[in-house]
C-alpha positions, -999 to 999 in steps of 0.1 A, spaced: -194 -182 210 -183 -165 179 -172 -131 192 -141 -120 210 -143 -120 248 -118 -99 268 -110 -113 302 -86 -103 331 -72 -134 349 -60 -137 385 -30 -117 397 1 -137 390 22 -123 418 -3 -135 444 -3 -170 429 35 -168 427 36 -162 465 12 -192 470 34 -213 447 66 -206 467 49 -211 500 34 -244 489 65 -257 472 91 -248 498 68 -254 527 61 -289 515 98 -295 509 108 -282 544 80 -301 561 90 -333 544 126 -329 554 120 -318 589 92 -342 597 106 -369 574 70 -376 563 64 -385 526 28 -373 529 39 -338 519 50 -350 484 15 -342 469 20 -306 480 51 -304 459 33 -320 429 4 -295 433 28 -266 434 46 -278 402 11 -282 386 2 -246 395 34 -234 378 19 -242 344 -8 -216 349 15 -186 350 10 -162 321 29 -131 310 15 -108 284 38 -82 269 26 -48 255 7 -51 222 4 -88 226 -25 -111 235 -32 -147 246 -62 -166 234 -72 -191 260 -88 -225 253 -101 -252 276 -102 -286 259 -111 -269 226 -136 -244 240 -128 -207 236 -126 -191 271 -115 -156 263 -86 -133 253 -61 -115 275 -50 -82 260 -40 -62 290 -2 -66 296 10 -80 329 17 -111 349 -13 -134 355 -23 -169 365 -49 -190 347 -62 -225 349 -32 -248 341 -54 -268 318 -58 -237 295 -42 -238 261 -25 -204 255 -22 -192 219 -1 -161 214 -13 -135 189 5 -102 183 -14 -70 182 14 -50 168 13 -33 134 30 -54 107 44 -43 74 40 -65 44 57 -58 10 42 -80 -16 61 -95 -45 61 -78 -79 32 -93 -98 28 -93 -136 -8 -84 -144 -28 -67 -171 -42 -32 -166 -77 -21 -178 -64 -16 -213 -48 -50 -214 -12 -38 -211 11 -61 -190 25 -42 -160 46 -51 -129 30 -40 -96 35 -45 -59 19 -31 -28 29 -21 7 4 -30 34 4 -20 71 -20 -41 91 -27 -55 126 -50 -79 143 -81 -63 156 -103 -93 165 -83 -122 180 -112 -147 178 -115 -143 141 -77 -143 135 -74 -175 156 -104 -195 145 -121 -181 114 -90 -187 92 -64 -214 92 -33 -191 92 -41 -154 94 -6 -142 83 -7 -164 51 -43 -153 46 -31 -116 45 -5 -124 19 -28 -143 -4 -57 -118 -2 -33 -89 -7 -21 -104 -40 -56 -110 -51 -67 -74 -43 -37 -60 -62 -46 -81 -93 -82 -69 -91 -71 -33 -86 -48 -33 -116 -76 -46 -139 -98 -17 -128 -76 12 -139 -53 19 -168 -16 24 -162 -16 58 -179 -40 82 -196 -38 80 -234 -63 105 -247 -52 99 -283 -68 65 -283 -101 77 -268 -92 63 -233 -96 95 -214 -96 81 -179 -99 103 -148 -81 78 -125 -49 60 -135 -25 39 -116 5 62 -123 -10 96 -116 -39 91 -92 -20 79 -62 -45 89 -35 -76 75 -53 -59 42 -61 -46 39 -25 -82 45 -11 -96 19 -35 -69 -6 -25 -76 0 12 -113 -5 8 -108 -37 -12 -84 -51 14 -106 -42 43 -135 -61 28 -112 -92 22 -94 -92 55 -124 -84 78 -132 -121 79 -98 -127 97 -102 -98 121 -75 -78 104 -75 -40 104 -59 -23 75 -39 8 86 -24 17 53 -22 3 17 -4 19 -12 14 9 -45 50 2 -38 62 -5 -73 46 2 -107 61 -2 -142 53 -16 -176 64 -52 -181 98 -57 -197 85 -68 -231 66 -35 -237 85 -11 -215 107 2 -244 77 7 -267 57 25 -241 87 47 -233 89 58 -269 51 64 -270 54 86 -239 82 105 -255 63 109 -287 32 122 -268 54 147 -250 69 159 -282 35 163 -299 22 183 -269 53 205 -270 50 211 -308 13 220 -303 23 247 -279 50 259 -301 28 262 -332 0 279 -311 25 305 -299 41 310 -334 7 316 -350 -1 342 -323 32 359 -328 28 360 -366 -7 374 -362 6 401 -339 35 410 -362 12 415 -392 -13 434 -371 14 458 -358 28 463 -393 -6 472 -407 -14 494 -377 17 515 -379 17 514 -418 54 506 -418 51 482 -447 22 475 -471 20 439 -481 -2 422 -506 -16 388 -500 13 371 -517 38 389 -496 18 382 -465 18 345 -473 55 345 -478 61 364 -446 38 340 -426 56 310 -441 91 324 -432 81 333 -397 65 300 -390 96 281 -402 118 303 -380 96 301 -349 88 264 -352 122 251 -363 144 230 -340 175 250 -349 182 286 -350 176 303 -383 206 315 -403 198 351 -416 203 358 -453 211 395 -461 193 406 -493 216 431 -512 192 436 -540 157 451 -541 128 442 -520 114 420 -549 146 400 -554 
């Protein structure tokens, strides 16, 4: 048998009643009748006591008879089973696992620090008990392996200036990366009968040796993008100013004056500091 088998054992309260009747009845008969022949009844009662089984909510018991799998009890309650059964407890509750921060390389070869948060529970008790040596240790090891593989599939960030225009990145594509991580973990943990409830990136950052350089790079990228918008807006404003002057014939400018005006306006509009006005007290050409 290589599949999980759900069983419901005998009612424990009925067997508890039989246990008390047999135990105290044998003791009372032995004392009253002063006959040692009732001692086996006491021994049998004590032997039956080893068969009592209590299953709490969201827990299970895997039953073995001399190494042979008998079945799994998942329904909570008080039961009685064969005293020769070996009872292995497996929790069916959801467990939370926060992996250690791993140092790996992303798709572009940049060293990063990454960890994951995994929510999982046992779905198939047979696989968890017999297909792997220790299913909790198996979850930890396979989670680390899945995170390493995931980090190598995507870049940390999108650097279009180097030609790496990726649609999915570890930093910005949270939903896509989480779905890919869940799928990878489901494939790895299915052998142990583990169900993945949720998996997501818990920590993500550049490694310490390149964190400062990458921060400067991000700042430079942001500054360049801002400058691009400023220049684009300044050119539009200069074009509008010249167009309005020509339209209303307020001032006739030759090409040389236009070039000087454009230069001055671009310097004023694109400068980091406010321009200091200079009052011309001479003629227009001075």
